[in-house]
C-alpha positions, 0 to 999 in steps of 0.5 A, a space after each residue: 738221075 731224073 729230076 722228078 718232083 715228089 710231093 710230101 707223103 703222110 705215113 700213119 701207123 696205129 698201135 694198140 695194146 696186144 691184151 689187158 694181161 700183156 700191157 707192155 706188148 703192142 700190135 702196130 698196124 702199118 698199112 696192110 701189115 702188123 708189127 708186134 713190139 714188146 719190152 727188151 727180153 719180151 715175146 717180140 723185139 722191142 721198139 729200140 730194137 726196131 729202130 735199129 732194124 728200120 735203120 738197117 732196112 733203110 740202108 738196104 733199100 737206099 743202097 739198092 736205089 743209089 747203086 742203080 743211080 751209080 750203075 753198080 751191082 751189089 751182089 750181097 749185103 749185111 748190115 750190123 748196127 750196135 746201139 749203146 743205150 742206158 735204161 736209167 732215164 727210162 726206168 727211173 726218170 733220172 739220167 742223161 737221156 732215154 735214147 741211144 747214146 751212140 749208134 755204130 753201123 757196119 755195112 758188109 758189101 759184096 761187089 765188083 765196084 772199087 773200094 773208093 766207089 763203094 765209099 762214095 756209094 755209102 756216103 750217098 746212102 747216108 745222105 739219102 736214108 730217111 731213117 739216118 736223117 731222122 736219127 741224126 737231125 732234130 725232127 719236130 714232134 707234135 703230141 697230144 693226148 686224147 682220153 678214151 
């Protein structure tokens, strides 16, 4: 593994309501891409579904990076993530917490690597995955409101 020095990177996304008649639907610009979000059961995935999708995508990307570092070949990969969420706090302001109470991850992997090597591979993914890091550890959030 090379010892490359990296600098902090800033990632910016900007979301706007899709339309006045659909106030829960939002279009978020992320670089050259648009991501559409809606309420659970709406016309697009919800933010809480995107959170789990981000985690799955991150496991895939970091998995390839780690496999290359470990000199192993991953032929196929499937990630299944289940989050347990109680909407009470979201909907009423009363409840334990607004976020997931638990997230379970299963990674199905096809590889000629041994089970022990794959356990080591997955452990390294978990250490290096930015999404898992943000989910597992507190991250300071600076917020402000600006009147339009």
